[in-house]
Each structure stands twice: as C-alpha cells, then as structure tokens.
N, C-alpha and C positions, 0 to 999 in steps of 0.2 A: 739391331733385331732384324730378323732375314725378311728379304720381301715375301709375304704370304701369296702363295698360289691360288687363282681363282678358276684353276681349269679343270674341268671334270676330265679323268684320263680317259673314259670310255667314250665320251664326245669327241674327245681330241683323236682317239685312234681311229673314229667313224669319218672325221672329215679329211685326216691324212692319208687313210688308205690309197683313195684315188689319186691323190697328188703325188703318192711315191709311185705309184703304177704308171703314171704320165713318163716320170722322168727316167725310170728304169724300165719301161717297156715292156712289162710283164705284170700280171695280177700280183697284189701285194696284201699282206696281213700283217696287221701290227698286234704285239703282245707286250706285256710285261711294263707297262705303262706305269711310271714311276717318278717320284719327286726325291732327287739326294737329301741326305740328312745335312744339317748346316745350310741349305742352301742360301745362295748369294745375297748380298746387300743390295745390288743395283740392278737384276735383271731375274727372272724365271729360267730356271734350267731343267729339262725335262730328259727324263731314260727311259727308253722302249727298245724293242726290238722289231726289226722289220724282216718278214718272211717273202721271198719271190723263189719261185721253182723249190730248190731243195737247197736254198742259201738262206742263212739266220743271220743278218747282221745288226749287231748291238750298234745302235748310235744315240747320240746327245742332241737335243736341240735346245738353243739359247733363244730366248724371246724378248723381244723389247719391251721394258715395261712399259704400265700405262703411264702415259707423260701427264696425265693430270691428277694424280694420285702420287705426289712426293716422290718423285725419280729423285736418285742421287745425284745425277748430272742432268744439265740443260738440253745436253743432245747426248742421243745414244746412237751412236752408228755402228750398226753390225757390219757393214761393208768393209769399214774400217779395221775392225777386228779379224775379218776374214783376209783383208789384204795384208795384215800385220803377220799373221802365220803362214800366208803363202810366200810371202818375202822371207820370212826367217828359214821356212823349208827349202827354198832356193837356193839361198846363199850362204847357207850354216849346215851344220850335222846335229844341232840343237832340236830333241825329239819335241815335234807340235803336233796336234789333232789336225787329220787330215780333213781338210773342209769339204764337203761333198755340195752342197748346196746352200746359196743365200737366196731368200725369197725376200722380196721389198714389198710385193703386195699386202696389204693388209686386211684385203677382203677375207681370205681364208681364216684366218685366228683371231682377226682383230688387231693383230701387230706383226710387223716384219719379224722373220727369224731365222736362223743359219743352222745346218745340220752338220754334225761332224763324226767321224767315227770315235765310237767309245773305247778309251785305252784303260788298259787294268792298272792299277795302282792304289797307293793309300797315301792319302794328303793331314797335313797337321791341319785341325780344326781351329775355327775361329769362334766359335759358339758352342760350349763354352770354349774358350781359349786352351791351347795345348798347355800353356805353362800351370794350368790346374791338375793337368795328369789325364789320364785316359787314352793317350795318344801313343802311337810305336815309339816316341821318341822316351817314354818311360824307361822302356829296355836298353836304350843306348848307354854306353860307358861315356864319362865326359868327352874322353878324345873321339869316340864315334859320333858325338853329337856335335863337335867342333869341326868334324869332318863333313859332315852333311851341311853347315853352312858354307864351308870353304867349296863345296860343290856346287852351291847355289852362287856364290859369287864366280865360279867357273863359267857357270851357265851365262851369267850377265856379260863376262867378258868374250864370250862366243858370239852372243847376239850383236854386241858392238861390233863386231867384227864385219857385219854387213856393210856395205859399200855403195852407199846411196847413190852417189854420182853415176857408177857404174850399172845399178839398177835400173837408172833414168834412161841412160845410154841403151841399155838392153831394152826399153821399151815399157817396163815393168809400171804399172799406174801406182802412183805414189801421192795422189791426190788427197788421200785419207791422212797426209801428213800437212802439218800449218806450213803455210809458206816461210821460205827464209828469210830471217830479216838481219842476218850479220851479227846480231846483237843477241844471243840465245837467252842470257841470263835477263836482260831488259825484256824480253819477249816473254819469258816464263812467269816472271815477276807480274806482268802486266795480265797475262792470265788469270793468274791466280787472284789479283785485286778483282778481275771481272767474276771469276765464279764467287769469290766472298760477299760480292755485292749482290748477286743472285741469290745466293744460300740464305741469306741473313733477314732478306726482308726490310721490315723496318726497325728491325735490332739495329744494335751498334756494340762491338765487341773489341773493346781496346787492346786487348793483348793480342789481338791478331792484324789491328792496324799498327801497333807498336812492333810486330813480328816484320811486316811487310816493311815497314820504314829501316828496320835494324837489317836486313836481307838486303834493303838496295845500299845502305851504307857502307856495307863488309863485302860486298860482292867480290867474289874472286877475280884477279887481275888476269889470270893465265886459266881461264877454265876447260882449254884444250878442245880438241876437234868436237864437232857435231857429230852422234851416232844416234842410231835409232835405240830410243828410251821404250824398254818393256812397261814401263808405267807402275804396274803393281807387282813388283820386284821381291818375291819374298818365298819362304819354303812352304808358306799354307797355300800359294799357286804352283806347285809342282807336284805331280805324282811320282811316287817312289815303290819301286819293288826292292825292299830293305833299304839299302842306300844309294841305289841306283834311280836315277831319274828316269821316268818313262814317258813324261808329258809336262810341256810347260804351258801353264794355262792362264785365263783372264787378262787379255789384253784391251780393255774398254778404257784404259788411260793411256793407250800408247802415245808416245809423241816422238820429238827428236831435239838433242841437247848435249848438254855436256854428260859424260859419261857418271859422272860424281851424282848427278839426278838418281839414278837407279840404284847406285852402291850405297849412296847416305839413305836411303828410304828402306834398304833392307836393314842394316842396323837400328835406323830408327823404330821400325816397327816391331821389332824383338825387344828393343830397349822398352818401348810400349808395354809389350805384353807382359814383361819380366816385373816393370811398375805394378800391374795388377796383383801379381803375386804377390809381391811384399806388402801391399794394402792389406792382404786377407791373410798374411803371414802363412804364405806358401812356401816352398822351396823354389819352385820354378827351375829355368836351367841358367842361371848366371855365366856361366862359360859358354854359352851358346850367341854366336854372332856377335862378339866382341868386335868393335871396330878395328882394331889394330890387326886381327884374325883375318877378317874380311876383305880389308884393303891389301894385304900381304897375298892373299888367295886370290885376289883378284889380279893383281900385277903377275904372279907367278904363271897366271894362266892365258897371260899374254896382254893383259889390258896396261894401260898406261899409267902411271902414278899419278894419281889425283891430289892436288894441291887443294889448300884449304878444305879438308876434308870434312872439318866441323861444320862448315856451313852448309854443306850439304844435309847435313844429320838434322839441322835447326830449319833447312827447307823443308825436309819431309816434314817435320814437326808442324809445322806451318801448313803445310798442305792436309794433313791428316786432321788438324783442327778445324779447318774450314769444312772438310768433309762431315765432321763431327755435328756441326751446325746443324746439317742437313738431315743426317739421319736421327738425330735427338729430336729436333723439331717433328719428324716424322711419328715418333713414339708418342709425344704428345697427341698429335691429332688422332693417332687410332686409340687413345685413353691409356696408355702402357705407362705414362710417367705423367708426374704434375710439372707443369711449367716452374722453373725455379725463380724465385725472386731475382737472382741475378743470371742475367742470360750467359754469362759467362761459365756458369756452372753447366751449361749444355755440352762444354768441352771438357771430357774427363780427365784429358791430362794438362790442363790450363797451368796447374802450378809448375810442371817440368817446363813448357813454353816459356812462362815467366824467367824459370832459373837460369834457361838457354839464352834470352836475349838481354838478361841482367848482368 
C-alpha cells in the first residue's frame, strides 16, 4: 500500500515559497503541487514547479515519513540518499537526479526533506505491478524486454565502479555508509536480523528465521570486492525515455557490500512480480530479467562474475520478506486487511522463500 499523503498542496506551497526565496535569492512562486501516481511505500514524494524571475523549475521533494506511523524502515536518512546520488554523479556517468537542497530542520514541514531537479521519463509501476499490464513494457517485443533488463544490469555495473577508497581520499563524506567490517556477508545478515526483530514486534515468523540460518550456512566463500550497493536496484526505480535510462531513483536502501546484493535483488524482484502474474493467470513477462541474462549483461558491462549467484537471489527474497512484514502490518493497522491467523501469511511470497531454502 502506498504511503498516504497528509499534506495540503496549497498550504505546502505557501510554506515553501519563502524557504525557496531565501535559498535562491529571489521572490518565488510555487505552482502545480501534486503527488505522483503510485507514490512510494516508504516516503512521501511531492512534485511542484518553482518560479523565480523568468525561470520555471520543475522539482521533486522527498519527505521523511512520520516515524510514529508505521514507517517501513527504523531510520530514514535523507542525507544518506542525497550523499549516494552525489557520489554516483561525481564518479560515474550514471544518470541520477541533481540534488538541490537537503533540509534537516523539521520545523518547516514537520519532517526533513530533500529537493531534486525533476527528470522526465517513465517508470514501471509497482501498484498495480507492471506484470498486470498497462505499462510501456506492454508494447516491447521479447527482445526489447530482455534488453531493458540488461540495461538495468549495466547501470548496476557502472554504479559498482565507484571507488570508495578514492572517494574517501578525495574528502567525500561517506558517513552515510555503515562502517566496514571486513566481513560484508556477516554484517549484512546481522543487519537483516536486526531489521526483522524490529519489523516483527511480538510475532515470530519461522520462514525468515530459517532463511537467515540457511543464508549463514551457505554464505559465499568468495563474495568479491566491496562495492556501493544501490539497494533497491530494479527497473521500477529507473526512469526511461523509450528504452534509454534518464534517472536512477530511490536510494533509501543504499549500503555497501558484494555486487551480488544488487544483481540478485534485480532478479528476485521480477521473479516475485512474475509469480503474482502466474497466480492471477496473467502472462506477465517471463523472459524479462532472467538470471542468466542479467548476470551475463552485468559482466559484459564491466562487472565481475558473481559466484554463488543463487545465494544472492535468496538473500533478496529474505530481505523482501522482512520488509513485507512491516508493510503488511501497516495495512492491518490502517484497516485495509485482516490480521491472518498465521503471521507468515503477511509474506506474499512465503511459499517461494520456503522452496528456495528447502
């Protein structure tokens, strides 16, 4: 369920006009305040146009969610998202939105927010998911669909070229990343256990606990170098002009770790969406984001071959299952669904996860 907006557009414009005027050094007027369709699960996104002098600038604001109202993540660090986009913009040619401002003072809107230039393009929707039809992918041939997935894999490979040590030497602030432990896999699994314990409250979900144990027992022996992880790396978080990417979005899950974390997530997320199409007897896009296709495209774009690739797909499945607890419990709290007798039914793909670890 998308995060419901509690903002009044006209009041927002009234409050933000003097704020922008102070930063731009000129009187400002705000128009066209709106909320994008299918707004995100974890934050509020607002669109508007800022007018100053003869200039009209379309921008996007992302607001930290109300942390007392079922947030998806226990910490929502807008400065980290801004830092990740600035890092990628500095050291790669990957298209990311230009970050204009980060406001950490909650007094103005009741929460921190960041402002980015708005980029044109189309994204594959999550709600309803693109596999149900109605997106630009419907008009693509199978070869074009596969190429779109390869393009996203290529974006991942380019993001992974960011030299974090060089960025540190250059004085780039990387404090938004967790401290390096020397054992990325152990650190990431510990992070997931901590997140699961936060998300579940008093519930216990054996499938997640078994998956955590399975992942620890089968951890890759050679995970490869530590790279910048986009986090929520998938086509739905890319804007496209036709099949050309115009912006890589949504960095709230940014981290660092093996490259397989991002590439496995890309494969898993489409596999999950395709499973929904199968349940509802819809064709979906079975040739889109196939594991072999994505891995080969990632390597062809300059990424290192990923050993134990299936492990990273299972890790993505586990990670999404933990998030599903939180989003499903939010739906229960909002009265949009009943609490199931079996808490594991909060996880839509629990059968898939059981199959993966069995």
